[in-house]
PyMOL Python script that loads the backbone (N, CA, C, O; Angstrom):
from pymol import cmd

cmd.read_pdbstr("""\
ATOM      1  N   UNK A   1      28.497 -73.389  -3.934  1.00  0.00           N
ATOM      2  CA  UNK A   1      27.489 -73.037  -2.989  1.00  0.00           C
ATOM      3  C   UNK A   1      27.521 -74.049  -2.012  1.00  0.00           C
ATOM      4  O   UNK A   1      27.322 -75.075  -2.661  1.00  0.00           O
ATOM      5  N   UNK A   2      27.637 -74.318  -0.984  1.00  0.00           N
ATOM      6  CA  UNK A   2      27.199 -75.308   0.351  1.00  0.00           C
ATOM      7  C   UNK A   2      25.723 -75.876   0.494  1.00  0.00           C
ATOM      8  O   UNK A   2      24.930 -75.082   0.999  1.00  0.00           O
ATOM      9  N   UNK A   3      25.232 -77.100   0.138  1.00  0.00           N
ATOM     10  CA  UNK A   3      24.299 -77.708   0.632  1.00  0.00           C
ATOM     11  C   UNK A   3      24.122 -77.682   1.677  1.00  0.00           C
ATOM     12  O   UNK A   3      25.193 -77.502   2.257  1.00  0.00           O
ATOM     13  N   UNK A   4      22.972 -77.798   2.617  1.00  0.00           N
ATOM     14  CA  UNK A   4      22.267 -77.626   3.694  1.00  0.00           C
ATOM     15  C   UNK A   4      23.152 -78.840   4.526  1.00  0.00           C
ATOM     16  O   UNK A   4      23.840 -78.491   5.485  1.00  0.00           O
ATOM     17  N   UNK A   5      23.115 -79.943   4.211  1.00  0.00           N
ATOM     18  CA  UNK A   5      23.404 -80.718   4.632  1.00  0.00           C
ATOM     19  C   UNK A   5      24.936 -80.719   4.960  1.00  0.00           C
ATOM     20  O   UNK A   5      25.230 -81.148   6.076  1.00  0.00           O
ATOM     21  N   UNK A   6      25.884 -80.327   4.201  1.00  0.00           N
ATOM     22  CA  UNK A   6      27.385 -79.876   3.993  1.00  0.00           C
ATOM     23  C   UNK A   6      27.510 -79.058   5.596  1.00  0.00           C
ATOM     24  O   UNK A   6      28.253 -79.403   6.515  1.00  0.00           O
ATOM     25  N   UNK A   7      26.568 -77.923   5.585  1.00  0.00           N
ATOM     26  CA  UNK A   7      26.489 -77.033   6.484  1.00  0.00           C
ATOM     27  C   UNK A   7      26.074 -77.602   7.949  1.00  0.00           C
ATOM     28  O   UNK A   7      26.414 -77.244   9.077  1.00  0.00           O
ATOM     29  N   UNK A   8      25.357 -78.446   7.571  1.00  0.00           N
ATOM     30  CA  UNK A   8      24.517 -79.258   9.016  1.00  0.00           C
ATOM     31  C   UNK A   8      26.002 -80.051   9.725  1.00  0.00           C
ATOM     32  O   UNK A   8      26.233 -79.936  10.929  1.00  0.00           O
ATOM     33  N   UNK A   9      26.843 -80.772   8.879  1.00  0.00           N
ATOM     34  CA  UNK A   9      27.513 -81.629   9.161  1.00  0.00           C
ATOM     35  C   UNK A   9      29.163 -80.591   9.637  1.00  0.00           C
ATOM     36  O   UNK A   9      30.004 -81.053  10.409  1.00  0.00           O
ATOM     37  N   UNK A  10      29.279 -79.333   9.038  1.00  0.00           N
ATOM     38  CA  UNK A  10      30.102 -78.756   9.349  1.00  0.00           C
ATOM     39  C   UNK A  10      29.980 -78.177  10.321  1.00  0.00           C
ATOM     40  O   UNK A  10      30.895 -77.576  10.883  1.00  0.00           O
ATOM     41  N   UNK A  11      28.695 -78.256  10.750  1.00  0.00           N
ATOM     42  CA  UNK A  11      28.500 -76.915  12.302  1.00  0.00           C
ATOM     43  C   UNK A  11      28.739 -78.716  13.107  1.00  0.00           C
ATOM     44  O   UNK A  11      29.849 -78.925  13.595  1.00  0.00           O
ATOM     45  N   UNK A  12      27.806 -79.727  13.170  1.00  0.00           N
ATOM     46  CA  UNK A  12      28.045 -81.000  14.074  1.00  0.00           C
ATOM     47  C   UNK A  12      29.247 -81.417  14.308  1.00  0.00           C
ATOM     48  O   UNK A  12      29.431 -82.063  15.340  1.00  0.00           O
ATOM     49  N   UNK A  13      30.355 -81.150  13.408  1.00  0.00           N
ATOM     50  CA  UNK A  13      31.801 -81.568  13.878  1.00  0.00           C
ATOM     51  C   UNK A  13      32.221 -80.429  14.636  1.00  0.00           C
ATOM     52  O   UNK A  13      32.727 -80.754  15.710  1.00  0.00           O
ATOM     53  N   UNK A  14      32.154 -78.752  14.342  1.00  0.00           N
ATOM     54  CA  UNK A  14      32.438 -77.877  14.703  1.00  0.00           C
ATOM     55  C   UNK A  14      32.405 -77.041  16.393  1.00  0.00           C
ATOM     56  O   UNK A  14      33.090 -76.417  17.203  1.00  0.00           O
ATOM     57  N   UNK A  15      30.868 -77.684  16.090  1.00  0.00           N
ATOM     58  CA  UNK A  15      30.089 -76.860  17.956  1.00  0.00           C
ATOM     59  C   UNK A  15      31.105 -77.222  18.936  1.00  0.00           C
ATOM     60  O   UNK A  15      31.856 -76.412  19.478  1.00  0.00           O
ATOM     61  N   UNK A  16      31.083 -79.019  19.220  1.00  0.00           N
ATOM     62  CA  UNK A  16      32.404 -79.405  20.315  1.00  0.00           C
ATOM     63  C   UNK A  16      33.384 -78.416  20.680  1.00  0.00           C
ATOM     64  O   UNK A  16      33.599 -77.872  21.763  1.00  0.00           O
ATOM     65  N   UNK A  17      33.964 -78.286  19.498  1.00  0.00           N
ATOM     66  CA  UNK A  17      35.371 -77.875  19.278  1.00  0.00           C
ATOM     67  C   UNK A  17      35.303 -76.027  19.707  1.00  0.00           C
ATOM     68  O   UNK A  17      36.189 -75.400  20.287  1.00  0.00           O
ATOM     69  N   UNK A  18      34.041 -75.514  19.233  1.00  0.00           N
ATOM     70  CA  UNK A  18      33.830 -74.108  19.350  1.00  0.00           C
ATOM     71  C   UNK A  18      33.215 -73.607  21.230  1.00  0.00           C
ATOM     72  O   UNK A  18      33.279 -72.461  21.674  1.00  0.00           O
ATOM     73  N   UNK A  19      32.745 -74.666  21.896  1.00  0.00           N
ATOM     74  CA  UNK A  19      32.191 -74.828  22.923  1.00  0.00           C
ATOM     75  C   UNK A  19      33.485 -75.103  24.074  1.00  0.00           C
ATOM     76  O   UNK A  19      33.471 -74.449  25.117  1.00  0.00           O
ATOM     77  N   UNK A  20      34.392 -75.922  23.861  1.00  0.00           N
ATOM     78  CA  UNK A  20      35.529 -76.870  24.274  1.00  0.00           C
ATOM     79  C   UNK A  20      35.197 -75.917  25.658  1.00  0.00           C
ATOM     80  O   UNK A  20      34.507 -76.358  26.577  1.00  0.00           O
ATOM     81  N   UNK A  21      35.887 -74.328  25.668  1.00  0.00           N
ATOM     82  CA  UNK A  21      36.128 -73.912  26.860  1.00  0.00           C
ATOM     83  C   UNK A  21      35.017 -73.769  28.291  1.00  0.00           C
ATOM     84  O   UNK A  21      35.125 -73.626  29.509  1.00  0.00           O
ATOM     85  N   UNK A  22      34.032 -73.898  27.363  1.00  0.00           N
ATOM     86  CA  UNK A  22      32.423 -73.784  28.378  1.00  0.00           C
ATOM     87  C   UNK A  22      32.822 -75.153  28.983  1.00  0.00           C
ATOM     88  O   UNK A  22      33.025 -75.179  30.197  1.00  0.00           O
ATOM     89  N   UNK A  23      32.993 -76.597  28.077  1.00  0.00           N
ATOM     90  CA  UNK A  23      33.050 -77.910  29.028  1.00  0.00           C
ATOM     91  C   UNK A  23      34.079 -77.911  30.014  1.00  0.00           C
ATOM     92  O   UNK A  23      33.779 -78.362  31.120  1.00  0.00           O
ATOM     93  N   UNK A  24      35.329 -77.457  29.807  1.00  0.00           N
ATOM     94  CA  UNK A  24      36.574 -77.303  30.420  1.00  0.00           C
ATOM     95  C   UNK A  24      36.026 -76.585  31.466  1.00  0.00           C
ATOM     96  O   UNK A  24      35.954 -77.285  32.476  1.00  0.00           O
ATOM     97  N   UNK A  25      35.623 -75.488  31.614  1.00  0.00           N
ATOM     98  CA  UNK A  25      34.781 -74.491  33.022  1.00  0.00           C
ATOM     99  C   UNK A  25      34.520 -75.231  34.043  1.00  0.00           C
ATOM    100  O   UNK A  25      35.030 -75.381  35.153  1.00  0.00           O
ATOM    101  N   UNK A  26      33.053 -75.964  33.120  1.00  0.00           N
ATOM    102  CA  UNK A  26      31.794 -76.761  33.968  1.00  0.00           C
ATOM    103  C   UNK A  26      32.530 -78.102  34.455  1.00  0.00           C
ATOM    104  O   UNK A  26      32.033 -78.481  35.515  1.00  0.00           O
ATOM    105  N   UNK A  27      33.613 -78.973  33.981  1.00  0.00           N
ATOM    106  CA  UNK A  27      34.431 -79.881  34.381  1.00  0.00           C
ATOM    107  C   UNK A  27      35.248 -79.587  35.434  1.00  0.00           C
ATOM    108  O   UNK A  27      35.222 -80.456  36.306  1.00  0.00           O
ATOM    109  N   UNK A  28      36.026 -78.579  35.669  1.00  0.00           N
ATOM    110  CA  UNK A  28      36.662 -78.131  36.298  1.00  0.00           C
ATOM    111  C   UNK A  28      36.054 -77.340  37.514  1.00  0.00           C
ATOM    112  O   UNK A  28      36.752 -77.412  38.526  1.00  0.00           O
ATOM    113  N   UNK A  29      35.022 -76.678  37.616  1.00  0.00           N
ATOM    114  CA  UNK A  29      33.866 -76.357  38.542  1.00  0.00           C
ATOM    115  C   UNK A  29      34.406 -74.689  38.356  1.00  0.00           C
ATOM    116  O   UNK A  29      34.509 -74.253  39.502  1.00  0.00           O
ATOM    117  N   UNK A  30      34.719 -73.792  37.527  1.00  0.00           N
ATOM    118  CA  UNK A  30      35.130 -72.744  37.225  1.00  0.00           C
ATOM    119  C   UNK A  30      33.889 -71.903  38.234  1.00  0.00           C
ATOM    120  O   UNK A  30      32.709 -72.003  37.898  1.00  0.00           O
ATOM    121  N   UNK A  31      34.247 -71.153  39.371  1.00  0.00           N
ATOM    122  CA  UNK A  31      33.374 -70.122  39.814  1.00  0.00           C
ATOM    123  C   UNK A  31      32.504 -69.193  38.784  1.00  0.00           C
ATOM    124  O   UNK A  31      31.373 -68.739  38.961  1.00  0.00           O
ATOM    125  N   UNK A  32      33.391 -69.043  37.627  1.00  0.00           N
ATOM    126  CA  UNK A  32      32.841 -68.043  36.966  1.00  0.00           C
ATOM    127  C   UNK A  32      32.128 -68.681  35.638  1.00  0.00           C
ATOM    128  O   UNK A  32      32.356 -68.286  34.495  1.00  0.00           O
ATOM    129  N   UNK A  33      31.404 -69.527  35.917  1.00  0.00           N
ATOM    130  CA  UNK A  33      30.926 -70.877  34.343  1.00  0.00           C
ATOM    131  C   UNK A  33      30.110 -69.610  33.201  1.00  0.00           C
ATOM    132  O   UNK A  33      30.395 -69.450  32.014  1.00  0.00           O
ATOM    133  N   UNK A  34      29.178 -68.929  33.910  1.00  0.00           N
ATOM    134  CA  UNK A  34      28.002 -67.974  32.994  1.00  0.00           C
ATOM    135  C   UNK A  34      28.759 -66.707  32.497  1.00  0.00           C
ATOM    136  O   UNK A  34      28.264 -65.908  31.701  1.00  0.00           O
ATOM    137  N   UNK A  35      30.211 -66.575  33.127  1.00  0.00           N
ATOM    138  CA  UNK A  35      31.194 -65.155  32.447  1.00  0.00           C
ATOM    139  C   UNK A  35      31.962 -66.103  30.936  1.00  0.00           C
ATOM    140  O   UNK A  35      31.903 -65.964  29.715  1.00  0.00           O
ATOM    141  N   UNK A  36      32.516 -66.877  31.705  1.00  0.00           N
ATOM    142  CA  UNK A  36      32.957 -67.502  31.036  1.00  0.00           C
ATOM    143  C   UNK A  36      32.063 -67.989  29.565  1.00  0.00           C
ATOM    144  O   UNK A  36      32.558 -67.890  28.443  1.00  0.00           O
ATOM    145  N   UNK A  37      30.814 -68.467  29.806  1.00  0.00           N
ATOM    146  CA  UNK A  37      30.583 -69.041  28.438  1.00  0.00           C
ATOM    147  C   UNK A  37      30.010 -67.443  27.696  1.00  0.00           C
ATOM    148  O   UNK A  37      30.076 -67.237  26.484  1.00  0.00           O
ATOM    149  N   UNK A  38      29.674 -66.820  28.313  1.00  0.00           N
ATOM    150  CA  UNK A  38      29.500 -65.318  27.591  1.00  0.00           C
ATOM    151  C   UNK A  38      30.483 -65.161  26.883  1.00  0.00           C
ATOM    152  O   UNK A  38      30.318 -65.061  25.668  1.00  0.00           O
ATOM    153  N   UNK A  39      31.676 -65.102  27.405  1.00  0.00           N
ATOM    154  CA  UNK A  39      33.212 -64.255  26.584  1.00  0.00           C
ATOM    155  C   UNK A  39      33.268 -65.612  25.763  1.00  0.00           C
ATOM    156  O   UNK A  39      33.824 -65.495  24.670  1.00  0.00           O
ATOM    157  N   UNK A  40      32.861 -66.712  26.039  1.00  0.00           N
ATOM    158  CA  UNK A  40      33.083 -67.819  24.731  1.00  0.00           C
ATOM    159  C   UNK A  40      32.110 -67.285  23.618  1.00  0.00           C
ATOM    160  O   UNK A  40      32.530 -67.204  22.463  1.00  0.00           O
ATOM    161  N   UNK A  41      31.141 -67.009  23.851  1.00  0.00           N
ATOM    162  CA  UNK A  41      29.958 -67.206  22.958  1.00  0.00           C
ATOM    163  C   UNK A  41      30.429 -65.650  21.789  1.00  0.00           C
ATOM    164  O   UNK A  41      30.887 -65.687  20.647  1.00  0.00           O
ATOM    165  N   UNK A  42      30.140 -64.635  22.507  1.00  0.00           N
ATOM    166  CA  UNK A  42      30.284 -63.595  22.172  1.00  0.00           C
ATOM    167  C   UNK A  42      31.474 -63.269  22.006  1.00  0.00           C
ATOM    168  O   UNK A  42      31.420 -62.053  21.827  1.00  0.00           O
ATOM    169  N   UNK A  43      32.754 -63.656  21.939  1.00  0.00           N
ATOM    170  CA  UNK A  43      33.701 -63.215  21.705  1.00  0.00           C
ATOM    171  C   UNK A  43      34.200 -64.090  20.308  1.00  0.00           C
ATOM    172  O   UNK A  43      35.242 -63.974  19.663  1.00  0.00           O
ATOM    173  N   UNK A  44      33.081 -64.973  20.117  1.00  0.00           N
ATOM    174  CA  UNK A  44      33.750 -65.800  18.813  1.00  0.00           C
ATOM    175  C   UNK A  44      33.649 -65.180  17.112  1.00  0.00           C
ATOM    176  O   UNK A  44      34.256 -65.452  16.077  1.00  0.00           O
ATOM    177  N   UNK A  45      32.530 -64.206  17.483  1.00  0.00           N
ATOM    178  CA  UNK A  45      32.795 -63.649  15.854  1.00  0.00           C
ATOM    179  C   UNK A  45      33.320 -62.410  15.729  1.00  0.00           C
ATOM    180  O   UNK A  45      33.086 -61.619  14.815  1.00  0.00           O
ATOM    181  N   UNK A  46      34.385 -62.168  17.114  1.00  0.00           N
ATOM    182  CA  UNK A  46      35.570 -61.471  17.046  1.00  0.00           C
ATOM    183  C   UNK A  46      36.964 -61.782  16.591  1.00  0.00           C
ATOM    184  O   UNK A  46      37.945 -61.294  17.152  1.00  0.00           O
ATOM    185  N   UNK A  47      37.038 -62.538  15.643  1.00  0.00           N
ATOM    186  CA  UNK A  47      38.186 -63.428  15.065  1.00  0.00           C
ATOM    187  C   UNK A  47      38.737 -64.688  16.271  1.00  0.00           C
ATOM    188  O   UNK A  47      39.826 -65.253  16.378  1.00  0.00           O
ATOM    189  N   UNK A  48      37.581 -64.799  16.999  1.00  0.00           N
ATOM    190  CA  UNK A  48      38.174 -66.082  17.716  1.00  0.00           C
ATOM    191  C   UNK A  48      38.732 -65.551  19.498  1.00  0.00           C
ATOM    192  O   UNK A  48      38.634 -66.173  20.557  1.00  0.00           O
ATOM    193  N   UNK A  49      39.388 -63.994  19.168  1.00  0.00           N
ATOM    194  CA  UNK A  49      39.972 -63.835  20.523  1.00  0.00           C
ATOM    195  C   UNK A  49      39.169 -64.128  21.388  1.00  0.00           C
ATOM    196  O   UNK A  49      39.800 -64.572  22.346  1.00  0.00           O
ATOM    197  N   UNK A  50      37.523 -64.120  21.684  1.00  0.00           N
ATOM    198  CA  UNK A  50      36.996 -64.298  22.847  1.00  0.00           C
ATOM    199  C   UNK A  50      37.171 -65.883  23.490  1.00  0.00           C
ATOM    200  O   UNK A  50      37.196 -66.289  24.652  1.00  0.00           O
ATOM    201  N   UNK A  51      37.306 -66.730  21.872  1.00  0.00           N
ATOM    202  CA  UNK A  51      37.303 -67.947  22.522  1.00  0.00           C
ATOM    203  C   UNK A  51      38.525 -68.370  22.959  1.00  0.00           C
ATOM    204  O   UNK A  51      38.574 -69.224  23.844  1.00  0.00           O
ATOM    205  N   UNK A  52      40.045 -67.672  22.233  1.00  0.00           N
ATOM    206  CA  UNK A  52      41.246 -67.802  23.096  1.00  0.00           C
ATOM    207  C   UNK A  52      41.392 -67.214  24.282  1.00  0.00           C
ATOM    208  O   UNK A  52      42.476 -67.431  24.824  1.00  0.00           O
ATOM    209  N   UNK A  53      40.536 -66.446  24.930  1.00  0.00           N
ATOM    210  CA  UNK A  53      40.746 -65.813  26.430  1.00  0.00           C
ATOM    211  C   UNK A  53      39.720 -66.864  27.523  1.00  0.00           C
ATOM    212  O   UNK A  53      39.941 -67.177  28.693  1.00  0.00           O
ATOM    213  N   UNK A  54      38.607 -67.221  26.666  1.00  0.00           N
ATOM    214  CA  UNK A  54      37.866 -67.852  27.325  1.00  0.00           C
ATOM    215  C   UNK A  54      38.444 -69.424  27.615  1.00  0.00           C
ATOM    216  O   UNK A  54      38.155 -70.069  28.623  1.00  0.00           O
ATOM    217  N   UNK A  55      39.399 -69.947  26.420  1.00  0.00           N
ATOM    218  CA  UNK A  55      40.002 -71.183  26.968  1.00  0.00           C
ATOM    219  C   UNK A  55      41.628 -71.020  28.189  1.00  0.00           C
ATOM    220  O   UNK A  55      42.294 -71.764  28.909  1.00  0.00           O
ATOM    221  N   UNK A  56      41.607 -69.476  27.751  1.00  0.00           N
ATOM    222  CA  UNK A  56      43.376 -69.644  29.271  1.00  0.00           C
ATOM    223  C   UNK A  56      42.332 -69.502  30.130  1.00  0.00           C
ATOM    224  O   UNK A  56      42.457 -70.427  30.933  1.00  0.00           O
ATOM    225  N   UNK A  57      41.173 -68.728  30.467  1.00  0.00           N
ATOM    226  CA  UNK A  57      40.290 -68.400  31.664  1.00  0.00           C
ATOM    227  C   UNK A  57      39.344 -69.839  32.087  1.00  0.00           C
ATOM    228  O   UNK A  57      38.461 -69.904  32.942  1.00  0.00           O
ATOM    229  N   UNK A  58      39.682 -70.569  31.487  1.00  0.00           N
ATOM    230  CA  UNK A  58      38.932 -71.677  32.172  1.00  0.00           C
ATOM    231  C   UNK A  58      39.976 -72.751  32.870  1.00  0.00           C
ATOM    232  O   UNK A  58      39.911 -73.379  33.927  1.00  0.00           O
ATOM    233  N   UNK A  59      41.118 -72.678  31.658  1.00  0.00           N
ATOM    234  CA  UNK A  59      42.127 -73.735  32.681  1.00  0.00           C
ATOM    235  C   UNK A  59      42.602 -72.832  33.461  1.00  0.00           C
ATOM    236  O   UNK A  59      43.419 -73.549  34.038  1.00  0.00           O
ATOM    237  N   UNK A  60      42.749 -71.693  33.992  1.00  0.00           N
ATOM    238  CA  UNK A  60      43.525 -71.475  34.977  1.00  0.00           C
ATOM    239  C   UNK A  60      43.142 -71.401  36.343  1.00  0.00           C
ATOM    240  O   UNK A  60      41.974 -71.016  36.388  1.00  0.00           O
ATOM    241  N   UNK A  61      43.698 -71.637  37.697  1.00  0.00           N
ATOM    242  CA  UNK A  61      43.529 -72.315  38.622  1.00  0.00           C
ATOM    243  C   UNK A  61      42.577 -70.793  38.936  1.00  0.00           C
ATOM    244  O   UNK A  61      42.948 -69.753  38.391  1.00  0.00           O
ATOM    245  N   UNK A  62      41.477 -70.799  39.757  1.00  0.00           N
ATOM    246  CA  UNK A  62      40.777 -69.748  40.065  1.00  0.00           C
ATOM    247  C   UNK A  62      41.057 -69.467  41.644  1.00  0.00           C
ATOM    248  O   UNK A  62      41.181 -70.452  42.372  1.00  0.00           O
ATOM    249  N   UNK A  63      41.144 -68.365  42.114  1.00  0.00           N
ATOM    250  CA  UNK A  63      41.656 -68.044  43.162  1.00  0.00           C
ATOM    251  C   UNK A  63      40.824 -68.557  44.581  1.00  0.00           C
ATOM    252  O   UNK A  63      39.603 -68.411  44.636  1.00  0.00           O
ATOM    253  N   UNK A  64      41.624 -69.198  45.776  1.00  0.00           N
ATOM    254  CA  UNK A  64      40.660 -70.321  46.231  1.00  0.00           C
ATOM    255  C   UNK A  64      39.778 -69.301  47.218  1.00  0.00           C
ATOM    256  O   UNK A  64      38.812 -69.783  47.809  1.00  0.00           O
ATOM    257  N   UNK A  65      40.078 -68.039  47.377  1.00  0.00           N
ATOM    258  CA  UNK A  65      39.402 -67.363  48.135  1.00  0.00           C
ATOM    259  C   UNK A  65      38.360 -66.689  47.513  1.00  0.00           C
ATOM    260  O   UNK A  65      37.746 -66.052  48.368  1.00  0.00           O
ATOM    261  N   UNK A  66      37.945 -66.563  46.541  1.00  0.00           N
ATOM    262  CA  UNK A  66      37.065 -66.103  45.426  1.00  0.00           C
ATOM    263  C   UNK A  66      35.876 -66.953  45.962  1.00  0.00           C
ATOM    264  O   UNK A  66      35.919 -68.178  46.071  1.00  0.00           O
ATOM    265  N   UNK A  67      34.723 -66.109  46.312  1.00  0.00           N
ATOM    266  CA  UNK A  67      33.488 -66.738  46.449  1.00  0.00           C
ATOM    267  C   UNK A  67      32.242 -66.221  45.651  1.00  0.00           C
ATOM    268  O   UNK A  67      31.119 -66.465  46.092  1.00  0.00           O
ATOM    269  N   UNK A  68      32.404 -65.525  44.509  1.00  0.00           N
ATOM    270  CA  UNK A  68      31.648 -64.780  43.737  1.00  0.00           C
ATOM    271  C   UNK A  68      31.127 -66.164  42.449  1.00  0.00           C
ATOM    272  O   UNK A  68      31.737 -66.347  41.396  1.00  0.00           O
ATOM    273  N   UNK A  69      30.070 -66.859  42.834  1.00  0.00           N
ATOM    274  CA  UNK A  69      29.370 -67.535  42.024  1.00  0.00           C
ATOM    275  C   UNK A  69      28.623 -66.934  41.060  1.00  0.00           C
ATOM    276  O   UNK A  69      28.042 -67.696  40.287  1.00  0.00           O
ATOM    277  N   UNK A  70      28.456 -65.475  40.871  1.00  0.00           N
ATOM    278  CA  UNK A  70      27.060 -65.222  39.886  1.00  0.00           C
ATOM    279  C   UNK A  70      27.658 -65.500  38.877  1.00  0.00           C
ATOM    280  O   UNK A  70      27.081 -65.475  37.790  1.00  0.00           O
TER     281      UNK A  70
END
""", "prot")
cmd.dss("prot")
cmd.show_as("cartoon", "prot")
cmd.util.cbc("prot")
cmd.orient("prot")
């Protein structure tokens, strides 16, 4: 069984990697930052499918005509 320290260390090392799509979207100024974050966080329990989709969406170039910033 894992101790609390081992769990906290594992979480500290994995959290930046798991939130990578959010950081990329913020850095690139993605117009759908909130939706990107929701897809990333809510998709993690689904075997990482949401994380992969959020990563792809974060690195794609948004349409220049897109002004929807909700």
